[in-house]
N, C-alpha and C positions, 0 to 999 in steps of 0.2 A: 290416648288420642280419640278423637271422634271418627265416624265411619268415612269422612272425606279427608282425614289426614289432618284436621286442626287440633291444637292443643285444648282439651277440656277446662272449663272453669265454671264452677257454679256460681260465680260473681257475674258472669255475662249472662246477656238476654239471648239465650238460645233454646233450641227444642230438638226433639227427635221425632221423626215421623216415619212410617212404614214405606210410603211408596212416593212421596213428592221427590222431585229431582234436588240436588244438593250443590251448592246452597241457595236457598230461597228465602224470602221474607214473606211471613204470614202474620194476620192479626188474629190474636186470641182473645175471645171476649167471654168472660164469666158470666153466665146466664142466671147466675143466682144473685149477683149485685151489679151487673152492668159495666163494671170495670173491664177496660180493653187495652191492650198492650201489642207492640209489634215485636216480634222475636225473629231470630234467624234460624232456620232448619239447617243443622249441619251434622246430624246424626241418624242413624236408624234406630227404630223402636216405636212405640212400646211393645213389649213381648208378651204382656197380660191380656188375657181375653177380655174384650168390652171396653178397651183403652184406645183412644185415638191419637194422642199426642203425649209426650212427656216434656215437662217443663224444667228449666235449670232452677237452682234454689232461689236465685235473685227473681226470676220472672214469677215464679210461684209466690213469692212474698208480695211482690206489687200487685198480684191479681187477689190476694187473700185466699189462697189455696192451701198455705202450710198447715193450717190447723186441722183441716179435714183430710188432706192428702189427696182429695180428689174433688172434682166440680164438674157440673154440666158446663160444656162450652161450645163455642161456634168458631170454627177455624175457617179464615179467609184468606185465600192465596192474593198475594200482592204483586209478585214478580220475583225475578232473578236477583240474587244478592251480590254485592261485590265480592272479589276474591283477594284475600290479603291487601285490602285497601284499595285495589284497582278496580275500575268499573266492571260491570257485568259483561261477561264473554259475549262477544258477537261473531258472525260468521266471517272468517278470514277472508279478505279481498280475492285471494287466489282460488278460493273455493266458490265464493260469491260468482266471480267472473266466469267460471266454468259452467254456471248453471244455465240452462237454455233460457233464453229470453226472445220476447217477442221483436221481429224485426224493426229496426229504427227508421229505415228508409221508407220512402213513398210505396204503397201497395196499390196495383192496378186494380181497378175494379168496373164492371159494366153491368147494366141493366139487363134482366132475363126476360125474355118473351113469355106472356102467359100462355100456359097449356091449353088447348081448347077443351071445352068442358070443366075446367077447374074452376073453383070459387075463390074470389079474391078476399082475403080476410081483412077486417076493419082494423083500424090502429089499436094497438093494445090499450085497455084502461090504465089509468095512473094508478100507481099502487097507493094504498091507504096507509097514511102515517098514523102509526098508534103511538100513543102518548108514552113518555119514557117512563119507566117505573122510578118512583120516589125513592132514591137511596140517602140516608142521612150523610151530608157532605163531611162531617167530621169523621166518618168511618175511613175516608181516604185522604184526610188532611195531611198525614204523613205516612210514608211507607218503609221508613228506616228504623231500626231498633234503638231509640234515642233514651228510652226509658221513660217517656211521656205516658202517663196513664190517663185515659180519657173515659168518659161514661157514655155508653151507647144505649139507645132505647131496647129494652129486651121484652120477650112476651110476658105478660102479667103472670102466667102460670104455664109451666112446662112439666111434662111427664116422661119418665123413663119406661122403654118397651124393650123385650127382647124381639126382635124380627128374624123371620127366617127367609123370607122372600117377599117379592112384590111382582105380580103379574098382570098381563093385560087381559087375560082371558080368567073367568070365574072358575072354569073346570080345573084349570092348572092348580088354582089356590086350594080348591076343594080336595084334589088329588094329594097335596102336600099335607093338609090339615088331616085327612084321613089316615095318611101314612104315621104321622107323629102324634096326633091327638092330644089328649091331656089337657092342660090349662090354656090352650091357644084357641084364636078366634080369628075370623076375617073381617077386615075393615077396608072401607073404600076410601079412595083420594082421587079427587079431580086436579088434573094438573095439564095445561096446554091443550084442552079439549079432550083429553084421553082420560079414561077411569081406570086406575090401578087397584087391584086387589091385594091387599098386604096380609100376610099370614104372621100373626104377632101375639103376643101376651097382652093381658089385661094391664092397665096403667100400674106402674110400681112406684112406690112413695120414696125410696131413696137408692142412692148407689149400693149399698149394702143388699137390699131386696132385689136389685138387678142383677148383682153378681150371684146371689144364690139361685136365681131363677135360670140364668145363663148356665150355670153348672148343671142343673136338672135337666135342662133341654139338651145340651150338647152331650149329656150322659146317654141320652136316646139313640146317639148316633147323628144328630142334626148339626155337623160341624160348620156349616156356613151361617149359624145362628150368631147374631151380633146386638149389641145395645144400641138404642137409638133415642134421640131426644126429640120430643115432639110436643105440640100443644094439644 
């Protein structure tokens, strides 16, 4: 049985994840070929270092992962899955009704006098409408594990890294680098107007190289090191 009590079958489109709630549906995209598939997370794992998700035999076959056994993937959370054919769980009415809510009746209000010497603020400026990010519509065309394989755009080239941490201050990244040393370096990333300083390895050519580098780095006591996929 799986971690949430379901019967396991390698012929079903299921997966194991370390921390996602169960059951949920996620979209797994193979970054090596663009093949994408929705699977149901109903188990815990993987327990090997450097792995983010374990796929059932059928899901691995559809994504062309069976030959290599491992692949660079992107995992996208879609939402709660059904339970034994029933719709996803919702908050029971008895609990929902007990939650505090805003009063439904009329609320009395009155204008307050201006305090002498105070400054009256002008009306707030209208918020700036930012354009929505462009997301391929086919990514969310379906959110159920039907077995339909789609092809999504993937980066033209991705690399594997072993990363120990990301910091908002350079001195913290330098402190970690000085403590661990070896083959690591500091790379910068701009995200949401903030600069992150990442302590990571040089680009690695294959999963096997990444596994070997991860073993060397964790052997120095850096237990937070993990494998990441990046451009």
